[in-house]
C-alpha positions as CSV (number, residue, x, y, z in Angstrom):
1,X,0.0,0.0,0.0
2,X,2.8,2.4,0.8
3,X,4.3,2.0,-2.7
4,X,0.9,3.3,-4.1
5,X,0.9,6.2,-1.7
6,X,4.5,7.1,-2.6
7,X,3.7,6.9,-6.3
8,X,0.6,9.1,-5.9
9,X,2.6,11.7,-3.8
10,X,5.2,11.9,-6.6
11,X,2.5,12.3,-9.3
12,X,0.7,15.0,-7.3
13,X,3.9,16.9,-6.7
14,X,4.7,16.8,-10.5
15,X,1.2,17.9,-11.5
16,X,0.9,20.7,-9.0
17,X,4.2,22.0,-10.1
18,X,3.1,22.1,-13.7
19,X,-0.3,23.6,-12.8
20,X,1.4,26.5,-11.0
21,X,3.7,27.1,-13.9
22,X,1.2,26.7,-16.8
23,X,-2.3,27.4,-15.5
24,X,-2.0,29.8,-12.5
25,X,-1.2,33.3,-13.8
26,X,0.0,34.9,-10.6
27,X,3.4,36.6,-10.7
28,X,3.8,36.0,-7.0
29,X,4.1,32.3,-7.7
30,X,6.8,32.5,-10.4
31,X,9.7,31.7,-8.0
32,X,8.3,28.8,-6.0
33,X,9.2,25.1,-6.3
34,X,7.1,22.2,-5.0
35,X,9.5,20.2,-2.9
36,X,7.3,17.4,-1.5
37,X,3.9,16.0,-0.8
38,X,2.6,14.1,2.3
39,X,-0.6,12.3,1.9
40,X,-2.7,11.2,4.9
41,X,-3.3,7.5,5.3
42,X,-6.8,7.8,4.1
43,X,-5.7,9.9,1.1
44,X,-8.2,12.6,1.9
45,X,-5.6,15.3,2.8
46,X,-2.3,16.4,1.3
47,X,0.3,18.7,2.6
48,X,2.1,20.3,-0.3
49,X,5.6,21.6,0.6
50,X,7.0,24.5,-1.3
51,X,10.1,26.7,-1.2
52,X,11.3,29.8,-2.9
53,X,14.4,31.9,-3.3
54,X,14.8,34.8,-0.9
55,X,14.1,35.3,2.7
56,X,11.9,38.4,2.8
57,X,9.0,38.0,5.2
58,X,6.8,40.1,3.0
59,X,7.6,37.9,0.0
60,X,6.7,34.8,2.0
61,X,3.5,36.3,3.1
62,X,2.5,37.3,-0.5
63,X,3.3,33.8,-1.7
64,X,1.3,32.2,1.1
65,X,-1.7,34.4,0.2
66,X,-1.4,33.6,-3.5
67,X,-1.3,29.9,-2.9
68,X,-4.3,30.0,-0.5
69,X,-6.2,32.1,-3.1
70,X,-5.4,29.6,-5.9
71,X,-5.9,26.4,-3.7
72,X,-9.4,25.6,-5.0
73,X,-8.4,26.1,-8.7
74,X,-5.3,24.0,-8.2
75,X,-7.3,21.2,-6.7
76,X,-9.9,21.4,-9.5
77,X,-7.1,21.3,-12.2
78,X,-5.4,18.5,-10.3
79,X,-8.7,16.5,-10.5
80,X,-8.6,16.8,-14.3
81,X,-4.9,15.6,-14.5
82,X,-4.8,12.6,-12.2
83,X,-7.2,9.6,-12.1
84,X,-8.2,9.1,-8.5
85,X,-11.5,8.5,-6.8
86,X,-11.3,11.6,-4.6
87,X,-8.7,14.3,-5.0
88,X,-7.3,15.2,-1.6
89,X,-7.9,18.5,0.2
90,X,-4.6,20.4,-0.2
91,X,-2.7,22.5,2.4
92,X,0.4,24.5,1.4
93,X,3.3,24.4,3.9
94,X,6.5,26.3,3.5
95,X,9.5,23.9,3.3
96,X,12.2,25.3,5.6
97,X,14.9,22.8,4.6
98,X,16.5,25.2,2.2
99,X,16.6,27.9,4.8
100,X,18.1,25.5,7.3
101,X,20.7,24.3,4.8
102,X,21.7,27.9,4.0
103,X,22.0,28.7,7.7
104,X,24.3,25.6,8.3
105,X,26.4,26.7,5.3
106,X,26.8,30.2,6.7
107,X,27.9,28.8,10.1
108,X,30.4,26.5,8.5
109,X,31.8,29.4,6.4
110,X,32.1,31.6,9.5
111,X,33.9,28.8,11.4
112,X,36.3,28.3,8.4
113,X,37.0,32.1,8.3
114,X,37.6,32.2,12.1
115,X,40.0,29.2,11.8
116,X,42.0,30.9,9.0
117,X,42.2,34.1,11.0
118,X,43.5,32.2,14.0
119,X,46.2,30.5,11.9
120,X,47.4,33.7,10.3
């Protein structure tokens, strides 16, 4: 059963990415990437994880509003692209893994700089 869920998550991720690029004409969504999908066990709910370049809080807020505004249309278009008995309700969640990776990278770079300064 898990194989089927994994396959469906991958398909939903791909299709929602294409829907946002091709069918949703909102410039606020031009920089986002769909990074993952988590389906509930009963397949009725899906968390759609997204990320975007930049760290401005105002940009994050605008993207969140745009996604929530387009949520019903995205779900409707998804129902036309995948064959499933019931298309899950979708919830958009910002994926913080890129922010976390960037933070770790900055810490490592700072440590390397401090180490070089000590050695000089």
